C-alpha positions, 0 to 999 in steps of 0.5 A, a space after each residue: 504507554 510506548 516507552 521506546 524511542 523512535 530511531 532516526 528513520 522513524 523520526 524523519 518518516 512523515 505519515 500521510 493523512 494522519 489525523 484524517 486516517 484516525 478520525 476516519 476509523 472512528 476508534 473505540 477504546 477497547 476495539 480491536 484494530 489492524 494496521 496492514 501497513 506498519 511502515 515506521 509506525 506513524 499510524 500505529 502510534 496514533 491509533 495506540 494513543 486513542 485505544 484504552 488499556 483493553 484495546 488491541 492493535 495488530 500491525 502487519 508488514 513484510 518489511 524486515 526493517 519494520 518488524 525490527 522496529 516494531 519489535 522495539 515497542 514495549 506496549 502490550 496492546 500491540 502485536 506485530 505480524 511479519 507478513 503480507 497483509 493479503 495474509 490478514 484473515 489467516 494470521 488474525 485466525 491464528 491469534 483467535 481474532 475473528 472480528 475487528 473494529 477497523 482496518 488501515 491500509 496505507 498502500 505503496 512504498 513508504 519514505 524510508 524505503 525510498 531513502 535507503 539506497 540499499 533498497 534499490 527503490 529510488 533513481 535519486 540515489 545509486 544502489 542495487 537494483 532490489 525493490 523488494 519490500 522483503 529482500 529475502 522473498 522473491 526475485 530482486 528487480 535485477 534478477 527479474 531484468 535478466 530474465 524477463 522477455 521483452 513482450 512481458 517487460 513492455 506489458 509491465 512498464 506500460 501497464 503498471 507505469 502508465 508509460 507511453 515510452 514502454 517499448 523503447 524502454 524495454 528495448 534499451 533494457 534488453 540490448 543493454 543486458 546483452 552487452 552487460 546486465 544492469 545492476 544499479 538503480 543509477 544505471 537503469 535510470 541513466 539508460 532510461 533517460 537516453 530513451 525518453 526524449 519528451 519530458 513531463 515537467 517535473 518528472 524524472 524520465 525513470 519515475 514510471 519505469 521504477 513504479 512499474 517494476 516495483 509494483 509488479 516485483 512486490 505484486 502490490 496490485 495482487 495484494 490489494 485485490 486479495 486483502 479487500 474481500 478479507 475486509 468484509 469478513 473481518 469487520 464488525 457491523 459499523 467497523 471501518 476499512 480506511 485506505 490510503 492510495 497513492 496512484 491511479 491503479 491502486 486507487 481505482 481497485 479500491 474505488 471500484 471494490 468500495 462501489 460495488 459492495 456499496 450498491 444493492 445487489 442486482 436483482 434478476 429481471 422479472 423476479 419480484 422480491 418484496 423490499 423488506 427481503 432484498 439483499 442490502 449491501 455490505 458496505 456503506 460509503 463514508 463521506 467523499 475521498 479526502 486528499 492532503 491538505 495544502 499545508 500538508 502537501 507543502 510540508 511533505 510533498 509526497 502527500 500531494 498524490 495521496 487519496 483516502 476512501 472510507 467505507 463501513 461495514 453494514 448489518 449482516 
């Protein structure tokens, strides 16, 4: 059904937990599905392969490069929305869609974003300090680092990067910008390497700080907190939400949300309510969390930190 050929950036991108995510969605051929993180289309392509001629896939992504790739796909079942997934309910309403059969969220940064130096996400390449998933919106990492105060910088690096040397790194950044502002990923990575003396085996000392700044710049945790409640309203009965996370901060939000809404609401003490009239949970957990197999981890090292959780909408 899809006639366009993948570009080089598409062909080198490997979707994490691809088969497992598609199985988890339990796709019905004529259903309506949402891919909240199109990326380079790996999961979207697999969903479309499971859909029949009357099925529909709405794909979201705020990255303009993802949008350009999505526009090349010649498939009437696919509708691409160039927006943040936190806008999901509003954008679907504009399309006349109030209920869907499944929602997939593949959180975090995509491999092509990390592998393109000009995007400024990775310390492995020298590029401008940008880190925005949509470079046309908001402050770049460079601009933010030029104006943030030290206390806030410590908080971001500590809370979003879980970095124990947050105070030392923040102090070094502030001191450096008083001499000359940081402009490139390499400059920031080298500065961090000078500060962080104790190294974790196999982990670049800049890893946690780059993660923290990226999460903050793109409001990634806020996006998750905004979209999860929308899934409760959007999912049809027995519809599923599948979320793939890549670090503990993301997964904690998903795990807590699923747990909260898969447990019966608390009844005030002393209030006698018949069992048949007690409010039921909105979600049902589907199996245990899933991690990438050893084979996938070996072929795609970025899958090692991935964890997938699945929940199904209960009857209203």
